[in-house]
N, C-alpha and C positions, 0 to 999 in steps of 0.2 A: 669716631673713637679718640679716646683720650690717650695723650701721651703719655707713658711711665718714665720720667728720667731714671731709675735705676735700670731699666730692661732695654728700653728702645737704643737704636742704633744713634749716635750722638756725631757729631750734629744731624740731625734731620732736614731735607727739602723744606726751602721757606725759612729757617730759623733765624736766620742773618738778612732777609729782604728789607726792612726797615733801616736797619744800620749802613749796608748797603745804598740805599734810596738817599739816606741822610749824607754821604760822604759828599765835599764839594769836588766836581769834575778838575779842579786844579790839583787837588792832592793826589789824584788817580796818576800811576804811571803803569804803562801796557810795555810789558817785554816778551820777547818773542820766547819761545821754550826752546831746549835744546836736545836733541837726539842724543846727545852725550851725557847728558845729565844722570846723575846716580842717586841714588837712595839707601841709606843704611838703616836697618830697622834690626833692633836691640831685641832678642828673644832671651827671655830666661825660662829655663826648664830645670826643674830639681826633682829629689825624692826618687819616687817609682819611675815616675815620666821621664827623669835623666837616666836612668839605669836602660828603660827600655828605648830611650834613643840611641845609645850607645850600641846596645845589643844590635837593632836595628842595622845602623851604621856598620857594624863592623861585618854583617850577613851580606850587606851591599858591597863592600869593599870601597865606603865610602865615609868623610868625616863627617860629623853630625851635623854641621851647618849645611853639607849637602844635601843631606836626607830633608831639612828642615826647608831649604830654596825649591827644591823639588815639589814639597808639599803644597807651597804657596803656590808655586807656578801651576802648579796642577787645580787648584782651588777652585 
């Protein structure tokens, strides 16, 4: 099946295989991960969606960011 760059998730598995194979090993550094590493994601919600999010958060006694975080964790 052909990839559709407008609707398929980006990147797809294998998209960068050729580029990764072409990198000289001397240019690659490996680092161990950290359990304390954090990722910050900025989510913009506007209009009716923002109003619904505010309403839902108020009903739950939470901040809108807490509701979004819970949705992401449960996804």
